[in-house]
C-alpha positions as CSV (number, residue, x, y, z in Angstrom):
1,X,114.5,-231.1,170.0
2,X,118.2,-231.6,168.9
3,X,116.9,-234.5,166.2
4,X,114.2,-232.0,165.0
5,X,116.7,-229.5,164.4
6,X,119.0,-231.9,162.5
7,X,116.4,-233.1,160.4
8,X,114.9,-229.7,159.7
9,X,118.9,-228.4,158.8
10,X,119.1,-231.7,156.8
11,X,116.4,-230.9,154.7
12,X,117.0,-227.5,153.9
13,X,120.7,-228.3,152.8
14,X,119.0,-231.1,150.1
15,X,116.0,-228.5,148.9
16,X,119.2,-225.7,148.0
17,X,121.1,-228.3,146.4
18,X,118.4,-229.5,144.4
19,X,117.8,-226.0,143.6
20,X,121.2,-226.0,142.7
21,X,120.8,-228.6,140.7
22,X,117.8,-227.5,138.3
23,X,119.6,-224.2,137.8
24,X,122.8,-226.3,136.8
25,X,120.5,-227.6,134.8
26,X,118.7,-225.4,133.4
27,X,121.2,-223.3,132.4
28,X,122.9,-226.5,130.7
29,X,119.2,-226.7,128.8
30,X,119.4,-223.2,127.7
31,X,122.9,-223.5,126.4
32,X,122.2,-226.6,124.3
33,X,119.1,-224.7,122.9
34,X,121.2,-222.4,121.6
35,X,123.7,-223.9,120.3
36,X,121.0,-226.5,118.3
37,X,119.4,-224.1,117.2
38,X,122.2,-222.2,115.6
39,X,122.2,-219.1,117.8
40,X,126.2,-217.8,117.4
41,X,127.4,-217.8,120.9
42,X,130.2,-215.2,120.1
43,X,133.6,-215.1,118.6
44,X,135.2,-214.3,115.0
45,X,135.6,-217.5,113.9
46,X,131.7,-218.1,113.6
47,X,130.9,-214.8,112.5
48,X,133.3,-215.9,109.2
49,X,132.1,-219.5,109.2
50,X,128.8,-217.7,108.9
51,X,129.8,-215.6,106.0
52,X,130.2,-219.5,103.9
53,X,126.9,-220.8,105.7
54,X,125.7,-221.2,102.5
55,X,128.4,-223.2,100.5
56,X,128.3,-225.6,104.1
57,X,124.8,-226.1,104.7
58,X,123.1,-225.9,101.1
59,X,120.4,-223.6,99.7
60,X,118.3,-224.5,103.1
61,X,120.3,-222.7,105.2
62,X,119.2,-219.9,107.0
63,X,121.0,-217.1,105.4
64,X,118.8,-214.2,107.0
65,X,117.3,-211.9,105.1
66,X,117.9,-210.1,101.4
67,X,120.8,-207.9,102.5
68,X,122.3,-210.7,104.9
69,X,122.0,-213.1,101.9
70,X,123.4,-210.5,99.3
71,X,126.6,-210.2,101.9
72,X,126.6,-213.9,102.2
73,X,127.2,-214.6,98.3
74,X,129.6,-211.6,97.9
75,X,132.4,-213.1,100.3
76,X,131.8,-216.6,98.7
77,X,132.5,-214.5,95.4
78,X,135.6,-213.2,97.0
79,X,136.7,-216.2,98.6
80,X,136.4,-217.6,95.0
81,X,138.8,-215.7,93.3
82,X,141.8,-217.6,91.7
83,X,144.7,-215.7,93.5
84,X,147.0,-218.0,92.9
85,X,146.3,-217.4,89.3
86,X,146.0,-213.5,89.2
87,X,146.8,-212.4,92.7
88,X,144.5,-210.8,94.5
89,X,141.0,-209.1,93.1
90,X,139.5,-205.1,92.8
91,X,137.0,-204.8,95.6
92,X,134.6,-202.6,95.5
93,X,132.4,-201.0,98.8
94,X,129.3,-199.4,99.2
95,X,125.5,-198.9,99.0
96,X,123.3,-199.8,96.1
97,X,124.8,-196.3,94.5
98,X,128.0,-198.3,93.8
99,X,126.0,-201.8,92.7
100,X,123.7,-200.5,90.3
101,X,126.7,-198.9,87.7
102,X,128.1,-202.6,87.9
103,X,125.0,-204.0,87.4
104,X,123.6,-202.2,84.6
105,X,126.5,-202.3,82.6
106,X,127.1,-206.2,83.0
107,X,123.1,-206.4,81.6
108,X,123.9,-204.0,78.9
109,X,127.1,-206.2,77.4
110,X,124.8,-209.1,77.9
111,X,127.0,-210.6,81.0
112,X,124.6,-211.1,83.5
113,X,120.5,-211.3,83.4
114,X,119.6,-211.8,87.3
115,X,118.6,-209.3,89.8
116,X,121.0,-207.2,91.0
117,X,121.1,-208.5,94.7
118,X,123.1,-211.8,93.1
119,X,125.6,-209.5,91.5
120,X,128.9,-209.3,92.7
121,X,131.5,-209.3,90.1
122,X,131.8,-206.6,87.5
123,X,132.8,-208.5,84.3
124,X,132.4,-204.9,82.6
125,X,135.4,-203.8,85.0
126,X,137.3,-206.7,84.3
127,X,137.3,-206.3,80.5
128,X,138.2,-202.7,80.5
129,X,141.0,-203.5,82.6
130,X,142.3,-206.2,80.8
131,X,142.1,-203.6,77.7
132,X,145.0,-201.6,79.7
133,X,147.1,-204.6,80.8
134,X,145.4,-205.2,84.3
135,X,144.1,-208.9,84.5
136,X,142.4,-208.7,87.9
137,X,139.1,-210.1,89.0
138,X,136.5,-207.9,90.3
139,X,134.3,-208.2,93.6
140,X,131.7,-206.3,95.2
141,X,131.0,-206.1,98.9
142,X,128.1,-203.2,98.1
143,X,124.8,-204.1,99.9
144,X,121.9,-202.3,99.7
145,X,121.5,-199.3,101.9
146,X,125.1,-199.6,103.3
147,X,126.4,-197.1,105.9
148,X,129.6,-196.3,106.7
149,X,129.5,-198.4,109.8
150,X,128.4,-201.2,107.5
151,X,131.5,-201.0,105.4
152,X,133.7,-200.8,107.9
153,X,132.7,-204.5,109.4
154,X,132.6,-205.4,105.9
155,X,136.5,-204.7,105.5
156,X,137.1,-206.2,109.3
157,X,135.6,-209.5,108.4
158,X,136.1,-209.8,104.8
159,X,139.3,-208.3,103.7
160,X,141.8,-209.8,106.1
161,X,145.6,-209.8,106.2
162,X,145.0,-213.5,105.0
163,X,143.0,-211.8,101.9
164,X,143.3,-208.6,100.9
165,X,142.3,-207.0,98.2
166,X,145.0,-205.4,95.4
167,X,142.9,-202.2,95.6
168,X,139.8,-201.2,97.6
169,X,137.1,-198.7,95.9
170,X,135.0,-197.4,98.8
171,X,132.0,-195.3,97.1
172,X,130.2,-193.3,99.4
173,X,127.0,-190.8,99.7
174,X,125.2,-188.3,101.7
175,X,122.9,-191.2,102.7
176,X,125.2,-193.1,104.4
177,X,125.5,-191.0,107.3
178,X,122.5,-189.1,107.6
179,X,119.9,-191.5,106.5
180,X,116.4,-190.4,108.6
181,X,114.8,-193.8,108.4
182,X,117.1,-195.5,109.7
183,X,117.3,-196.7,113.6
184,X,121.1,-196.6,113.8
185,X,124.1,-198.4,113.6
186,X,122.9,-201.9,114.6
187,X,122.1,-202.8,110.9
188,X,121.3,-206.3,109.3
189,X,124.6,-206.5,108.2
190,X,126.0,-205.5,112.0
191,X,123.7,-208.7,113.1
192,X,125.1,-210.8,110.6
193,X,128.9,-209.8,111.0
194,X,129.3,-209.3,114.5
195,X,129.3,-211.7,117.6
196,X,130.7,-211.7,121.3
197,X,134.2,-211.8,120.7
198,X,134.2,-208.4,119.0
199,X,132.9,-206.9,122.2
200,X,135.6,-204.7,123.0
201,X,136.2,-204.0,119.0
202,X,132.8,-202.4,118.6
203,X,132.5,-201.4,122.4
204,X,132.4,-197.2,122.5
205,X,132.2,-197.4,118.5
206,X,128.9,-199.2,118.1
207,X,127.5,-199.7,121.6
208,X,128.0,-196.2,123.7
209,X,124.8,-196.8,126.4
210,X,124.0,-199.3,128.7
211,X,121.0,-200.4,126.6
212,X,122.7,-201.1,123.8
213,X,125.5,-203.4,125.7
214,X,122.4,-205.5,126.9
215,X,120.5,-205.6,124.0
216,X,123.9,-207.2,122.1
217,X,124.5,-209.2,124.7
218,X,120.7,-210.5,124.9
219,X,121.0,-210.9,120.8
220,X,123.4,-213.4,120.9
221,X,123.0,-215.4,124.1
222,X,118.5,-215.8,123.7
223,X,117.5,-217.4,120.8
224,X,113.9,-216.2,121.3
225,X,115.0,-212.7,121.8
226,X,117.4,-213.4,118.9
227,X,114.4,-214.2,116.7
228,X,112.3,-211.8,117.7
229,X,112.3,-209.7,114.6
230,X,112.5,-212.8,112.1
231,X,108.8,-213.3,114.1
232,X,107.8,-210.1,113.6
233,X,108.0,-210.1,110.1
234,X,106.8,-213.3,109.7
235,X,103.7,-212.6,111.7
236,X,103.4,-209.0,109.8
237,X,103.7,-211.0,106.4
238,X,100.7,-213.4,107.2
239,X,98.4,-211.1,108.1
240,X,99.6,-209.0,104.7
241,X,98.8,-212.1,102.8
242,X,95.4,-212.6,104.6
243,X,94.3,-209.1,104.3
244,X,95.4,-209.1,100.4
245,X,92.9,-212.2,100.1
246,X,90.2,-209.8,101.2
247,X,91.3,-206.5,99.5
248,X,93.4,-207.5,96.0
249,X,93.8,-203.6,96.0
250,X,96.0,-203.2,99.0
251,X,99.4,-201.9,98.1
252,X,102.4,-204.1,99.4
253,X,105.1,-202.0,101.2
254,X,108.5,-202.5,99.8
255,X,111.6,-202.9,101.8
256,X,113.0,-199.3,101.5
257,X,116.7,-200.9,101.3
258,X,116.4,-202.6,98.4
259,X,117.0,-202.2,95.3
260,X,114.2,-201.9,92.7
261,X,116.4,-201.4,89.3
262,X,114.9,-201.1,86.2
263,X,111.5,-202.0,87.2
264,X,109.9,-199.1,85.7
265,X,110.4,-197.7,82.5
266,X,108.4,-194.3,83.2
267,X,111.2,-192.3,83.8
268,X,109.3,-189.2,85.1
269,X,107.3,-191.4,87.6
270,X,110.5,-193.0,88.1
271,X,112.5,-189.9,88.9
272,X,109.2,-188.6,91.2
273,X,109.1,-191.3,93.5
274,X,112.7,-191.1,94.0
275,X,112.5,-187.4,95.0
276,X,109.6,-188.9,97.4
277,X,111.6,-191.2,98.9
278,X,115.2,-189.5,99.4
279,X,112.9,-186.8,101.0
280,X,112.0,-188.7,103.6
281,X,115.3,-190.0,104.4
282,X,116.8,-186.4,104.0
283,X,114.1,-184.7,106.5
284,X,115.6,-183.7,109.6
285,X,118.6,-185.6,109.2
286,X,119.8,-187.5,112.1
287,X,123.5,-185.4,113.5
288,X,123.8,-188.0,116.3
289,X,124.3,-190.5,113.8
290,X,126.3,-188.6,111.2
291,X,128.5,-187.8,114.6
292,X,128.7,-192.1,115.0
293,X,129.2,-192.5,111.2
294,X,132.0,-190.6,111.4
295,X,133.6,-192.3,114.0
296,X,133.4,-195.5,111.9
297,X,134.8,-194.0,108.8
298,X,137.2,-193.0,110.8
299,X,137.9,-196.6,112.3
300,X,137.8,-197.7,108.6
301,X,140.4,-195.6,107.6
302,X,142.7,-196.6,110.3
303,X,142.1,-200.4,109.4
304,X,142.9,-199.8,105.9
305,X,146.1,-198.5,107.1
306,X,146.9,-201.2,109.9
307,X,146.0,-204.0,107.2
308,X,148.3,-202.3,104.2
309,X,144.8,-202.2,102.2
310,X,145.2,-199.5,99.1
311,X,142.2,-197.2,99.3
312,X,140.4,-195.1,97.3
313,X,137.2,-193.2,98.6
314,X,134.7,-192.3,96.1
315,X,132.5,-189.2,96.6
316,X,129.5,-191.1,94.2
317,X,127.8,-188.8,91.9
318,X,124.2,-188.3,92.4
319,X,121.5,-185.9,90.9
320,X,121.7,-182.2,91.4
321,X,117.4,-182.6,92.2
322,X,118.8,-185.1,94.4
323,X,121.6,-182.8,96.2
324,X,118.8,-180.5,96.6
325,X,116.6,-182.4,99.1
326,X,119.4,-181.9,101.9
327,X,119.1,-179.5,104.6
328,X,121.3,-176.2,104.2
329,X,124.7,-176.7,104.6
330,X,124.5,-180.8,105.2
331,X,126.4,-181.6,101.8
332,X,129.2,-179.0,102.3
333,X,129.6,-180.6,105.9
334,X,129.9,-184.0,104.3
335,X,132.6,-183.6,101.9
336,X,134.3,-181.1,104.5
337,X,134.4,-184.5,106.9
338,X,135.5,-186.7,103.9
339,X,137.9,-184.0,103.0
340,X,139.6,-184.1,106.8
341,X,139.5,-187.6,107.3
342,X,140.7,-188.8,104.5
343,X,143.9,-186.4,104.1
344,X,144.8,-187.2,107.7
345,X,145.7,-191.0,106.7
346,X,146.9,-189.6,103.0
347,X,143.8,-191.4,101.1
348,X,142.8,-190.2,97.6
349,X,139.3,-188.8,97.7
350,X,138.3,-189.1,94.7
351,X,134.9,-186.2,93.5
352,X,133.1,-188.0,91.3
353,X,130.0,-185.7,92.1
354,X,131.6,-182.4,91.4
355,X,134.6,-183.8,89.0
356,X,132.8,-186.9,87.4
357,X,130.7,-184.8,84.5
358,X,127.4,-186.5,85.1
359,X,124.3,-185.5,83.9
360,X,121.2,-186.6,84.4
361,X,120.4,-188.8,81.7
362,X,123.3,-190.6,83.4
363,X,120.9,-192.0,86.2
364,X,118.3,-194.3,86.4
365,X,116.8,-192.4,89.2
366,X,118.1,-189.3,91.3
367,X,120.9,-191.4,93.2
368,X,120.9,-194.8,90.9
369,X,123.5,-194.7,87.9
370,X,122.0,-196.5,84.7
371,X,124.0,-198.2,82.2
372,X,125.6,-194.9,80.6
373,X,126.5,-193.2,83.5
374,X,127.4,-197.2,84.5
375,X,130.0,-197.0,81.9
376,X,131.5,-193.5,82.7
377,X,131.7,-194.9,85.9
378,X,133.5,-198.0,85.2
379,X,135.7,-196.1,82.7
380,X,136.5,-194.0,85.7
381,X,137.3,-196.5,87.6
382,X,139.8,-197.9,85.5
383,X,141.9,-195.1,84.9
384,X,142.5,-194.7,88.7
385,X,143.4,-198.1,88.7
386,X,145.6,-198.0,86.1
387,X,147.2,-195.1,87.3
388,X,147.6,-196.7,90.6
389,X,149.5,-199.6,88.9
390,X,151.9,-197.1,86.8
391,X,152.7,-195.5,90.2
392,X,151.1,-192.2,89.3
393,X,149.2,-190.0,92.3
394,X,145.4,-189.4,91.4
395,X,144.8,-186.2,90.0
396,X,140.6,-184.9,88.9
397,X,142.7,-185.0,85.6
398,X,142.2,-188.6,85.6
399,X,138.6,-188.4,85.5
400,X,138.5,-186.2,82.5
401,X,138.8,-188.9,80.1
402,X,138.7,-189.6,76.3
403,X,135.3,-191.3,76.1
404,X,136.0,-193.5,73.5
405,X,139.7,-194.9,75.2
406,X,140.1,-196.4,78.7
407,X,143.5,-195.1,79.2
408,X,144.1,-192.7,81.5
409,X,145.9,-189.6,80.4
410,X,149.6,-189.4,81.9
411,X,150.1,-186.4,84.0
412,X,153.3,-185.2,86.4
413,X,152.9,-185.7,90.2
414,X,153.4,-183.0,92.0
415,X,156.3,-183.4,94.0
416,X,154.8,-184.9,97.7
417,X,151.5,-185.5,96.5
418,X,151.6,-189.4,95.4
419,X,149.1,-191.4,96.3
420,X,150.4,-193.5,99.3
421,X,150.2,-197.2,99.7
422,X,148.5,-197.4,103.6
């Protein structure tokens, strides 16, 4: 009997040991699978390296969706700036509302003939700065559909203490706070830039609920969970291709975040389509999202202050027709938020929407500037940068420039109103 008990105990111990060994083996295999498949297991360095994946892994590297590829290429343009020769670059940040004027002007001047998503430098702005004696590279970190939360992450990951900009121009608009078609703060940019090592930084800002935190952990540790969105898209694309073979008259749905500038010449049709799109974006605005984006704006302003980044926040021009789509009081709430938050940290707020002098013929659609409006935008930005270099405080008078000259008007600065270097 004693011998039987000993054998039973020994067998039980061996079974437990085998289970433990199998568990360890499975865990190691799981980690090896994740590493071999390239899932970032956390850490800021991994995220930063992710942004240089194209140059290291070649054109076949998995750079993610169009917005993520845009961001990777923009970071590469920033890294290629010859800082040792001309110093830090001028950097612009924002959504497609910032992308469109820079691109349209360069296309008009014959400097660029490719898709807007491949445009990460403004040669037009660089030329206009050169005319007033400022030799600087100009890099755009703007991405399609960029929210305030995305802009914060772009500053955090790309504009570090080791690679600061000469000046940062951040163009912002109401959609960046309240887009009704968006699901939240976990965007394409978020998934590209944020790793497990950022958990303490984003906790409470991006992740508030238990479910959000669990989802964040799973996204960055379980390969199949991480790729579920990609598989869903690929499956839908395959089904779409099959459907088109049987019915060629089906209309393909375009990605609403991308930027189809100058894809149509019928202005009335383009305008009508734009109004339809933004009526969906503004319908029943997400107040919870607005509050979260406001917190991200506060975080962005504080981050620029901590890193001594000289920042100008620009309320981007939108057409009167587009503004009229906004629910009553929302635009005033948006502007009051910008005024309140920028005033707290002494950052100049440039209200191009109200004071920039933009008319309907400056727009391609109801929000995106064409080459005419783009030149006005570039001239006004040049005026602001020139004044800053000359140690002149921002004033709305800088927006009322001579259309034939880029040089800003010299104005006296009221006592205590001088623009601050954060």
